[in-house]
C-alpha positions as CSV (number, residue, x, y, z in Angstrom):
1,M,-6.9,-45.0,-26.2
2,E,-10.0,-44.9,-23.6
3,L,-8.3,-46.9,-20.9
4,L,-5.6,-44.5,-21.1
5,W,-8.1,-41.8,-20.8
6,N,-10.1,-43.5,-17.9
7,M,-6.5,-44.4,-16.1
8,N,-5.7,-40.5,-16.5
9,R,-9.7,-39.6,-14.8
10,C,-8.5,-41.8,-12.0
11,Y,-5.0,-40.8,-11.3
12,L,-6.2,-36.7,-11.5
13,K,-9.3,-37.4,-8.9
14,L,-6.7,-39.9,-6.8
15,K,-4.1,-36.4,-6.7
16,H,-7.3,-33.9,-6.1
17,T,-8.1,-36.5,-3.2
18,L,-5.0,-36.7,-1.6
19,A,-4.6,-33.1,-2.0
20,N,-7.9,-32.3,0.0
21,I,-6.8,-34.7,2.3
22,T,-3.5,-33.1,3.1
23,F,-5.1,-29.5,2.8
24,N,-7.6,-30.4,5.8
25,I,-4.9,-32.0,8.2
26,Q,-2.8,-29.1,7.8
27,Y,-5.4,-26.6,8.3
28,F,-6.4,-28.9,11.6
29,A,-2.7,-29.0,13.1
30,S,-2.5,-25.0,12.2
31,G,-4.8,-24.5,14.8
32,F,-2.6,-25.6,17.5
33,F,-0.2,-22.5,17.0
34,R,-0.5,-19.4,19.1
35,K,-2.1,-16.5,17.2
36,D,-0.8,-13.1,17.6
37,P,-3.2,-10.5,17.2
38,D,-0.4,-7.6,16.7
39,I,0.8,-10.0,13.1
40,W,-1.7,-9.2,10.2
41,I,-1.1,-11.0,7.0
42,F,-2.3,-9.7,3.5
43,G,-2.5,-10.5,0.0
44,S,-4.7,-9.7,-2.9
45,P,-6.1,-11.7,-6.0
46,L,-5.0,-15.2,-5.9
47,G,-1.4,-14.1,-4.6
48,Q,-0.3,-12.3,-7.9
49,K,-0.6,-8.7,-7.3
50,F,0.0,-5.9,-5.5
51,A,-3.6,-4.2,-5.5
52,D,-6.9,-4.0,-4.4
53,N,-8.4,-3.1,-0.9
54,S,-5.7,-4.9,1.1
55,K,-3.0,-3.1,-0.7
56,Y,-4.1,0.0,0.6
57,L,-5.0,-1.1,4.3
58,F,-1.5,-2.8,4.2
59,L,-0.1,0.5,3.3
60,Y,-2.1,2.2,5.8
61,V,-1.7,0.0,9.0
62,T,2.0,0.4,8.3
63,K,2.6,3.7,7.9
64,N,0.4,4.6,10.8
65,H,0.0,1.8,13.4
66,P,3.8,0.2,14.2
67,D,2.6,-1.6,17.0
68,I,1.1,-4.0,13.8
69,T,3.6,-6.6,12.3
70,C,2.1,-6.1,8.8
71,V,2.8,-8.9,6.3
72,W,2.4,-9.0,2.7
73,L,2.3,-12.9,1.0
74,S,2.5,-13.2,-2.7
75,R,2.7,-15.9,-5.1
76,N,4.7,-13.5,-7.0
77,M,8.4,-13.0,-6.8
78,D,8.6,-9.9,-8.8
79,V,6.1,-8.5,-6.4
80,I,8.0,-9.8,-3.0
81,E,11.5,-8.5,-4.4
82,K,9.7,-4.9,-5.3
83,L,8.4,-4.7,-1.8
84,K,11.2,-5.6,-0.3
85,K,13.2,-3.1,-1.9
86,N,10.7,-0.4,-0.5
87,G,11.7,-1.4,3.2
88,Y,8.1,-3.6,3.6
89,S,7.8,-7.4,5.2
90,A,7.1,-9.4,2.0
91,Y,7.4,-13.6,1.4
92,H,6.2,-16.5,-0.9
93,V,3.3,-18.0,0.5
94,S,5.2,-21.2,0.4
95,S,8.7,-19.8,2.1
96,L,9.5,-20.7,5.5
97,K,9.0,-17.0,6.8
98,G,5.6,-17.1,4.9
99,I,4.4,-20.2,6.5
100,L,5.6,-19.2,10.1
101,H,4.1,-16.0,9.8
102,S,0.7,-18.0,8.4
103,L,0.9,-19.9,11.7
104,H,1.4,-17.0,13.9
105,A,-1.0,-14.6,12.3
106,G,-3.9,-13.2,14.4
107,C,-5.3,-11.3,11.8
108,V,-5.6,-12.7,8.2
109,I,-6.7,-10.1,5.5
110,V,-7.7,-10.9,1.9
111,S,-9.9,-9.1,-1.5
112,T,-10.7,-12.1,-3.4
113,S,-10.7,-15.4,-1.4
114,L,-8.6,-17.6,0.7
115,W,-6.9,-18.3,-1.9
116,D,-5.0,-14.6,-1.9
117,V,-3.0,-16.5,1.2
118,N,-2.3,-19.7,2.3
119,R,-5.6,-20.9,3.5
120,S,-4.2,-24.2,5.1
121,L,-2.7,-22.7,7.6
122,I,-4.8,-19.8,9.7
123,R,-7.1,-22.0,11.3
124,G,-7.7,-19.5,14.6
125,A,-7.0,-16.3,13.2
126,K,-9.9,-13.7,12.2
127,V,-10.4,-13.8,8.8
128,V,-11.1,-10.1,6.8
129,Q,-12.9,-10.3,3.2
130,L,-12.3,-6.5,1.8
131,W,-13.7,-7.6,-0.9
132,H,-13.2,-6.1,-4.3
133,G,-16.3,-4.1,-5.7
134,T,-19.8,-2.5,-4.9
135,P,-22.2,-5.7,-6.1
136,L,-24.0,-4.5,-9.3
137,K,-24.0,-8.0,-10.8
138,R,-25.0,-11.3,-8.4
139,L,-21.7,-12.4,-7.1
140,L,-21.1,-15.8,-6.8
141,V,-23.2,-16.8,-9.9
142,T,-20.5,-19.1,-11.8
143,S,-20.7,-21.6,-9.0
144,K,-24.5,-21.5,-8.6
145,Y,-24.2,-21.5,-13.3
146,R,-21.9,-24.6,-13.0
147,F,-24.5,-26.7,-10.8
148,R,-27.5,-25.2,-12.6
149,N,-28.2,-28.6,-14.2
150,H,-26.4,-31.1,-11.5
151,K,-28.2,-30.6,-8.0
152,L,-27.2,-33.9,-7.3
153,M,-23.2,-33.0,-7.5
154,L,-24.5,-29.6,-5.5
155,H,-26.0,-32.2,-2.3
156,F,-22.8,-34.0,-3.1
157,W,-20.6,-30.8,-2.8
158,L,-22.5,-29.7,0.3
159,F,-22.3,-33.1,2.2
160,L,-18.4,-33.4,1.7
161,R,-18.1,-29.6,3.2
162,S,-19.8,-30.6,6.0
163,L,-18.1,-33.3,6.4
164,M,-15.0,-31.8,6.2
165,A,-15.9,-28.8,8.3
166,S,-17.0,-31.4,10.9
167,I,-13.8,-33.4,11.2
168,F,-11.0,-30.9,10.4
169,G,-13.0,-27.5,11.8
170,F,-12.7,-26.0,7.9
171,E,-15.1,-23.6,6.6
172,A,-15.1,-23.2,3.1
173,E,-14.4,-19.3,2.9
174,H,-15.7,-18.3,5.9
175,Y,-14.8,-14.6,7.3
176,D,-14.9,-13.3,10.5
177,L,-15.9,-9.4,9.2
178,T,-16.6,-8.1,5.8
179,I,-17.0,-4.9,4.4
180,A,-19.4,-2.4,2.4
181,T,-19.5,0.8,1.0
182,S,-22.9,2.0,2.2
183,Q,-26.2,0.4,3.5
184,E,-27.2,-0.1,-0.1
185,S,-24.3,-2.4,-1.1
186,R,-24.5,-4.4,2.5
187,T,-27.7,-5.6,1.6
188,T,-26.9,-6.8,-1.5
189,M,-24.1,-8.4,-0.4
190,L,-25.7,-10.6,2.3
191,S,-28.4,-11.3,-0.3
192,A,-25.5,-12.6,-2.6
193,F,-23.8,-14.9,0.6
194,D,-27.3,-16.1,0.6
195,E,-26.9,-17.6,-2.6
196,L,-24.5,-20.1,-2.1
197,P,-24.2,-22.0,0.7
198,A,-20.2,-22.0,1.6
199,F,-21.0,-18.2,2.2
200,R,-24.1,-18.5,4.6
201,S,-22.4,-17.6,7.6
202,N,-21.1,-14.6,6.7
203,K,-23.3,-12.4,8.1
204,N,-20.9,-10.0,9.7
205,V,-20.9,-7.2,7.0
206,V,-19.7,-3.6,8.0
207,V,-20.3,-0.1,6.3
208,T,-16.8,1.1,6.5
209,G,-16.0,1.9,3.0
210,Y,-13.3,0.6,0.8
211,P,-9.7,1.2,1.5
212,R,-8.8,1.9,-2.2
213,N,-10.8,5.0,-2.2
214,D,-8.7,6.4,0.1
215,V,-6.3,7.0,-2.9
216,L,-9.1,8.7,-4.8
217,L,-9.5,11.2,-2.3
218,D,-5.7,11.7,-1.7
219,A,-4.6,10.3,1.7
220,W,-1.4,11.2,2.5
221,W,-0.4,7.9,3.3
222,S,-1.2,6.0,0.2
223,D,0.8,5.1,-3.0
224,D,-0.7,7.4,-5.7
225,N,2.3,7.1,-7.8
226,C,1.4,5.6,-11.5
227,P,4.7,4.7,-13.7
228,Y,2.5,3.6,-16.2
229,L,1.0,7.1,-16.8
230,E,4.4,8.4,-16.7
231,N,6.0,6.2,-19.0
232,I,3.1,7.4,-21.7
233,K,4.3,10.8,-20.8
234,G,7.2,10.3,-22.8
235,I,5.5,8.7,-26.0
236,V,3.0,11.4,-26.1
237,D,2.0,14.7,-25.0
238,F,-1.8,14.8,-24.0
239,T,-4.2,16.8,-21.8
240,F,-7.4,14.3,-21.1
241,V,-6.7,11.0,-20.2
242,I,-10.0,8.7,-20.9
243,C,-10.0,4.7,-19.5
244,Y,-12.1,1.9,-21.1
245,L,-12.4,-0.4,-18.1
246,P,-15.1,-3.5,-19.2
247,T,-15.9,-6.4,-16.3
248,W,-15.3,-9.9,-16.5
249,R,-16.8,-12.2,-18.6
250,R,-17.2,-15.6,-19.2
251,Q,-14.9,-17.6,-21.7
252,D,-16.3,-20.9,-21.4
253,I,-19.6,-21.1,-22.9
254,G,-18.4,-21.9,-26.6
255,R,-17.8,-18.1,-28.0
256,K,-15.1,-15.6,-28.6
257,Q,-16.3,-11.9,-28.1
258,D,-14.4,-9.0,-29.6
259,L,-15.2,-5.9,-27.3
260,L,-13.9,-3.2,-29.8
261,F,-14.1,-4.6,-33.7
262,D,-17.3,-6.8,-32.4
263,Y,-19.0,-3.2,-31.9
264,G,-17.4,-1.0,-34.7
265,F,-14.2,-0.1,-32.9
266,D,-12.2,1.9,-35.9
267,I,-8.8,2.8,-35.2
268,D,-8.6,5.5,-37.3
269,E,-11.9,7.2,-36.2
270,V,-10.5,6.8,-32.3
271,E,-7.1,8.2,-33.8
272,A,-8.2,11.0,-35.1
273,L,-10.7,12.1,-32.1
274,L,-8.3,11.5,-29.5
275,T,-5.5,13.8,-31.6
276,R,-8.7,16.4,-31.8
277,I,-9.0,16.9,-28.2
278,D,-4.8,15.9,-27.1
279,A,-6.4,12.8,-25.4
280,I,-5.1,9.1,-24.7
281,L,-7.3,6.2,-24.6
282,I,-6.2,3.5,-21.7
283,M,-7.7,0.4,-22.3
284,K,-7.2,-2.6,-20.0
285,V,-9.4,-5.8,-19.0
286,H,-10.3,-8.1,-15.9
287,E,-7.8,-10.3,-15.3
288,R,-10.4,-12.5,-16.2
289,G,-12.0,-10.6,-18.7
290,A,-12.3,-11.2,-22.9
291,E,-9.4,-10.0,-25.0
292,L,-9.0,-6.2,-26.3
293,A,-7.0,-6.8,-29.3
294,L,-6.0,-4.6,-31.8
295,H,-4.6,-5.2,-35.3
296,P,-1.2,-6.3,-35.6
297,E,0.1,-3.6,-37.6
298,H,-1.1,-1.1,-34.7
299,G,1.6,-1.6,-33.1
300,D,4.0,0.2,-35.5
301,R,2.2,3.3,-35.6
302,K,2.4,6.2,-33.1
303,S,-0.7,5.9,-31.4
304,R,-2.7,7.7,-28.5
305,I,-4.3,4.2,-27.6
306,F,-2.7,2.2,-25.2
307,T,-3.8,-1.5,-23.9
308,P,-1.8,-2.4,-20.4
309,S,-1.1,-5.7,-19.1
310,D,-1.2,-6.6,-15.6
311,T,1.9,-6.7,-15.2
312,A,2.4,-3.4,-16.7
313,L,-0.6,-1.8,-14.6
314,P,-1.2,-4.2,-12.0
315,D,-3.4,-1.6,-9.6
316,I,-5.8,0.7,-11.7
317,Y,-6.5,3.1,-8.5
318,P,-3.3,5.6,-8.8
319,L,-4.3,5.9,-12.8
320,L,-8.0,6.0,-11.9
321,K,-7.3,9.5,-9.8
322,R,-6.1,10.7,-13.2
323,V,-8.8,10.0,-15.2
324,N,-11.3,12.3,-16.8
325,I,-14.0,10.4,-18.8
326,L,-14.5,6.8,-17.6
327,I,-16.2,4.2,-19.9
328,T,-17.4,0.8,-18.5
329,D,-20.3,-1.5,-18.7
330,Y,-21.2,-3.6,-15.6
331,S,-17.7,-3.0,-14.1
332,S,-18.6,-2.2,-10.3
333,V,-15.5,0.1,-10.7
334,Y,-17.6,3.0,-11.7
335,F,-19.0,3.3,-8.0
336,D,-15.6,4.1,-7.1
337,F,-15.0,6.5,-9.8
338,L,-18.5,8.5,-8.4
339,L,-16.0,9.9,-5.6
340,L,-14.6,11.8,-8.1
341,D,-18.1,13.5,-9.8
342,R,-16.4,12.9,-13.3
343,P,-17.9,11.9,-16.1
344,I,-19.3,8.8,-17.2
345,I,-20.5,6.9,-20.1
346,F,-21.7,3.5,-20.5
347,A,-21.0,0.7,-22.7
348,P,-23.3,-1.9,-22.0
349,F,-23.1,-3.4,-26.0
350,D,-23.8,-6.7,-25.1
351,L,-26.3,-6.3,-22.2
352,H,-28.6,-8.7,-23.5
353,E,-26.4,-11.8,-23.8
354,F,-24.8,-11.0,-20.5
355,V,-27.2,-11.3,-18.6
356,G,-28.5,-14.2,-20.5
357,L,-25.8,-16.6,-22.2
358,D,-23.6,-15.9,-18.8
359,G,-25.9,-16.8,-16.8
360,Q,-25.8,-13.0,-14.8
361,E,-28.0,-11.4,-13.2
362,L,-27.7,-7.6,-12.1
363,F,-29.2,-6.6,-8.6
364,Y,-30.3,-3.3,-9.8
365,D,-32.0,-2.0,-13.0
366,Y,-29.3,-1.0,-15.3
367,D,-30.5,2.5,-16.2
368,E,-31.4,3.6,-12.7
369,V,-28.3,2.8,-11.3
370,T,-25.8,3.9,-14.5
371,P,-25.3,8.2,-14.3
372,G,-24.3,8.4,-18.0
373,P,-25.1,8.2,-21.6
374,K,-25.8,4.6,-22.5
375,A,-23.7,3.8,-26.2
376,T,-24.9,0.6,-28.1
377,D,-21.5,0.8,-30.1
378,W,-18.3,2.2,-30.3
379,K,-19.3,5.0,-32.5
380,R,-21.8,6.3,-30.4
381,V,-19.2,6.2,-27.4
382,L,-17.1,8.7,-29.3
383,E,-19.9,11.0,-29.7
384,F,-20.1,10.6,-26.3
385,V,-16.7,11.5,-25.4
386,E,-16.5,14.9,-27.1
387,R,-19.7,15.7,-25.5
388,N,-19.2,15.4,-22.4
389,L,-15.2,17.7,-22.8
390,Q,-17.8,19.9,-23.5
391,S,-21.0,19.7,-21.4
392,D,-21.7,17.6,-18.3
393,D,-25.3,16.6,-18.2
394,Y,-25.0,14.2,-15.1
395,R,-23.6,15.6,-12.3
396,I,-27.0,15.5,-10.6
397,Q,-27.5,11.9,-11.4
398,R,-24.0,11.1,-10.2
399,K,-24.6,12.4,-7.0
400,E,-27.6,10.9,-6.2
401,I,-26.3,7.5,-7.1
402,C,-23.0,8.0,-5.2
403,Q,-24.7,9.1,-1.7
404,R,-26.0,5.9,-2.3
405,F,-23.5,3.2,-2.6
406,N,-20.7,5.4,-1.1
407,E,-21.6,6.1,2.4
408,F,-18.5,7.9,3.4
409,R,-16.0,10.4,1.2
410,D,-14.1,11.7,4.1
411,C,-10.6,9.5,3.2
412,K,-11.3,7.4,6.4
413,N,-12.3,4.1,5.1
414,S,-9.0,2.5,6.1
415,E,-9.4,3.5,9.6
416,R,-12.5,2.4,10.1
417,V,-11.3,-1.1,9.0
418,Y,-8.6,-1.3,11.3
419,N,-10.4,0.4,14.3
420,I,-13.0,-2.6,14.0
421,I,-10.3,-5.0,13.2
422,K,-8.8,-3.9,16.2
423,K,-11.9,-3.7,18.5
424,S,-12.7,-7.6,17.5
425,F,-9.2,-8.6,19.5
426,Q,-10.7,-6.4,23.4
């Protein structure tokens, strides 16, 4: 049995090594193809969704600058077919047209990492990282956490990365341009990049604001339809929309966490409150988050509580525009929501565990940058929801934090990003 296990390990290591060699050869060869500055390829979270900052820059450039060939690359055929049906250029990252556009694109635009597109075919193109959130938590700490007890592994990994860079010209996660929402967040992003050597060359961070926030501020060109909310209207009438958006949590440290019932979530109490105030509650986890599991029998009831999947609600920003009260913990989505000047309830139920066990660190004192009441359990959340519908006590604090973390509120973030990219080709 042990022999079979060792053989399997050797096979996997060999397979991984061959894949890395193939990748670097492809990356090196892709640099010999002519790059067209008017071909821009876009992708978002691991090529699975049409969402985030990449989506809204794609829509802006497509609708306002027809001289640029905008191509969306994805690994999700449902996304591709939907975009094509709406008249956009979209291809699978591994299709012939996806490969050809990758080889000739002068600009590559992502919002999480180079895995958003086909990263082995983009040598010589300008790479723009739009990112996916104003830093509250220290970025990239999971990679640092992974190597915390293995310094030799870290140094060996750095040696391999440097060797591959010198031979093939590939530098892990190098970006020619990264954007931020304010000088404050620019400083924290630069600090975060310094934490992981693979990112230390990414010093060109420009304050433009996030393209996705243009939809919150009513950009005419943005896709602000929210079919998910329209479907709910066919199920139940409501006046107010309350949204719970917790951040991601590590799921590999030996514990399973329930953000609902571990902290006093009572379905009957929640339903009673929602009925009384004529509201619905939409709860959506981060794609890497802990589960929000309701009891099975709850599905048979007429409910005001909804837990959409990523498939049902791939992009939260059209929904966020219609939310009356946001509930969150450490998710940076609240920095964007501040632009709407609506109440936020903070629910840091597991602050000690999150910072300690998960290996996370915060850039700021939590209470200093969270302009809203802090709930220790769901009973307090419900109290704050009812109170916030009657009295908004944090308007001044929200304005101060918004000015600190959102430098622009003019609905021109996408335009600024476009202009900076175009200028870089001159």
